[in-house]
N, C-alpha and C positions, 0 to 999 in steps of 0.2 A: 667807737663812734665819737668819742670826745675829740679826737684829732680832726674829724670831719667838721665838727662844730667850730673849731678854732679858725678854720679857713673860710667860714661862712661870713657873709655880710649881713649886717643888721640894718634894715631900712628905717625910715623915719617913723613908721607906725610901731616899731618895736618887734616886728616879725623877722624871723630868719629867712634869708633868701639864699638859694643855692644856684650855682652856675650849672650849665649843662654838664660840664666836666665833673662837677661834684656828684651830680645825680648818676652819671655813668659809672663813676668809681664806686658809689654805694651799691648799685645794682650788680656790678661785676663782682664785688666782694661777697654779696649775698648769694649770688649764683655759684661762686667758687665754694662757699661753705656748704651749700646744699649738695653740690656735686661730690665733695669730699665725704660728706655724711652718707650719701646714697652709695657711693663707691665702697665705703667701708662696710655698710650694711650688706651690700651685694656680695662682697668678698667673704663676709662671715656666713652668709646664707649658702654660698657655693661650697665653702669649707665644711659646713654642716652636712652637705650632701656628698661630700667626698671629692670635690673637684677643686683644682688649684685656681683656675680662672675661667673666663667666658669661653676661650678657645677650646679648652678641654671639654667643657660642657657641649659646645657645638659639635665637636668631633664625635663625642659619644652619642649624641642624638642622631647624627647623620649615620653612624654605624648601625644604630638600632633601626632606623628607617630602612636601610639597605637590607638588614637581616630580615626584617618583617616583610619586605617586598619579596625577598628570595623565598621565604616560607610560603607566602601567598602564591608565588609562581609554582612551587612544588605541589602545593595543594591543587592548584588548577590543573597541572599536568596529571596528577593522580585522578582527578575527577574526569578529565578527558579520556584517560586510559580506561577507567571504569565504565564510562559510557560506551566506548568502543567494544569492550568485552561484553557488556550487556546486550548490545546490538548483535554481536556475533553469537552469543548464547541463544538469543531469540531466533535468529536465523537457523541455527542448528536444531533447535527445538521444533521449529516449523517443518524443517526437512525430515526430521525423525518422525513426526506425526504423519507427514505425507507418505513416507515409505511404509510405515506401519499400517496406515489406512489402505494403501494400495495392496499390501499383502492380505489384509482382511478381505478386501474386495475380490481378489483372485480366489481365495478359499470359498467365499460365499457364492461366487459365480459357478465354481465347480460343483458345489452342493446343489445349486439350482439347475445344474446341467446346461449351463450356457457357456459357449466357447469363450475361453479366457483371453482370446485374441482381442475381444472387445473391452477388456478391462481398462486399458489406458483411456480409451474414448469415454467409457462410462465414468471413470474417475474425473476426467476433465469436465464432463457435463454435470456432475453431481453438485448440489448446493452444499458447499463445504461447511456452512454454518449449521446445517442440520445433522452433521455427522456426530453420533454419540457412541459411547462405549457399549450400549445395549445392542447385542447382536440381532435381535428381532427388529428393532428400529432401523438398524443398519441395512438389513436385508430388505426391509420395506422401502427404504430410500433407494436402494439399487433397483428394485422392481419398478418404482415410480419413474426413475430416470430412464430405464430401458423402455418402458411403455411410452414415455413422452418423446424420446429422441431416437431410439433404435428399435423400433417395433420388429424388425427382421431378425433381431438377435434372440428372440424368444425360442426356447427349445421346442422341438417338434415332439409332441407326445403321441406315441403310438399305442393304441389300445391293444391289450393282449400280448404285447411283445415285452419280454423280460430283457433287462439290460445284462449283457454278458461282459465279464471282465476280459480284456484283451489278453490273449495268451501269446507268449513269445513263439516265433516261428521255430520249426524243428531245427534249422541250422543254428539259430541263436541259442536254443536250448542245449544243443550238442556242444557248442563252443563254451558255454557257461559251465556245463557239467565237466568238461575236460579241464578248464581253467581252475575250478574250485573243488576238484575231486578229493584233495587231501584236507579240505577245510571242514571241521566237524560242525560248523554253524550253517553251512550251505545245505539247503534242502531243495535240490533241483528236480 
């Protein structure tokens, strides 16, 4: 700064005056010193982190962002796949329950001596939310559905008539006897 003062003018009041060029030179010199100091501190900081310069830091950060984005994308893909599998599992579970309940319905209707041809119609008309694993409740639901929607499907109860099991016709019986005559488990 002593050089700067040599070039300054001293006015009549004894004060130093600087030209615009002098002020510009002083500011430029101070800015240069601050930049050099900051640059040196930045270089030391980057070196402490293991980077040579700003470009290496920028490259590493960009690679990290890309990696993070790719991981996020993989996670999202897995989440979507998981959601699809959950939906598929739910659909299969519902189908299994429907098939199971339809089989239960057929058996219950046979027990109730109601033509099983009505089973699909009864199942469609049943309140699915009331279906339980309790067979008595299930049978009650079937009866309620039949009474409400298919009153003609009720069995005809005949007083004093015993139910006979259907016997195969004699030609069928002869055929089966001939076919399985060597089978020790067949009792025709």
